[in-house]
Steps between C-alpha positions, in 0.01 A plus 500: 500500500775732568612478142153573358412814314211589720266800503284580805190364318666172396653424843162571671345242259769245604427572864129459451542166307727367767263589789192363316683173411615435864172606646299279272723201576477539873146638514366325795830380652683814587377661822772768495749627230815701526394723227804732516828385653812711602410818332703724736860566581617513868496886486129505410541586124353273241729227369612531136330246267359463153150574650614820662711618207236444235162529687600724777420493875137430420585154391434379863154643493420348164622160630272503802192624293560220245542246771168597654342489161604144417532317826221314673306732739639351822875524404693734719738738315838556671812719475808306599854613593811433697655739755163645607491308832613821682368849479746649250506697170388205302206381720396868537498546120294180460248637756478839326438326158220293640343796678504689168360203322217463754386862432505412123301173552787285381429136636754375747436271796820420669879539537745215506815542718752258352691460822833379361690539829865447605618404852652812651321747286133384515217745584367461848149392600422873570644592151265260314204606698566862425529442135185287485320790665595727215268293288239374754400860565413524134273202538723256315602139588861425551692166469854384542548358156850360454630445856849352541799589733846449347805430727863605420678179460646314674196449724518431872264455798476872575412593146240220490343616810492848377336394175230309692422817702473707181274245340269487812494869546412551125216259511391646836477848337245358245307317780471814706398728198137475436549596127767223444352208318789260485862409463662318210845367516749533195601140461496268800815286450856639514632324183246666276516843649581800279729644757850341435493594134370845552694590823831301481627424853145478639267207529295266731200740461216251511299308768643149397864418466677305228388169661134606509527543877292773665719784627468698820315766301225258418438417860528867609214588253287196623552590867412861428178396308410270792538775751310748289211250459490431879478860572203544261329200665 
């Protein structure tokens, strides 16, 4: 696509065809769709892409309107991004965009916080809750959509324990936030994780190890969920 000789009209046609095709195929099977993914830079500006260059900033609005036009009525429409699990330039920019969209009747139902975290640099429970509330006050759902917690290798018991705490606190943030509808992990088994290839020197980011044994992070999440369920009766 980057080598195509596009006009705004022709690229909008490609966008509409793609959305219609996907929506038709998954008509009654897709309950929520990441309609637009990773459109912002960390400083809150829009990320350069063929869509931005040819169509302009309104490509995001077009995409959500087309998704609502073609998806089944119950499908939730999400904006999804990484690095918005804290209140920062990026998460604030996303919240501003959504607020503007709501005034213009652009359909959007939720925000996905990807939650690709690193031991030693992960957002705290309070960080995640504060970010979620940027969107919950706008009446939106939130979800942790790609949760994993990578470790700088070699691993050791202290890093594994820290990873378990980050996983549990992240899931707890969703449990405690009324607008948060769920948590999805990004792969579950260390040998198939994207992390080692994308972040050399890091790994062991998932809930099951190379032997398909459940890691401390798995049990930390399970314990937290049991405690939360007991408190709710």
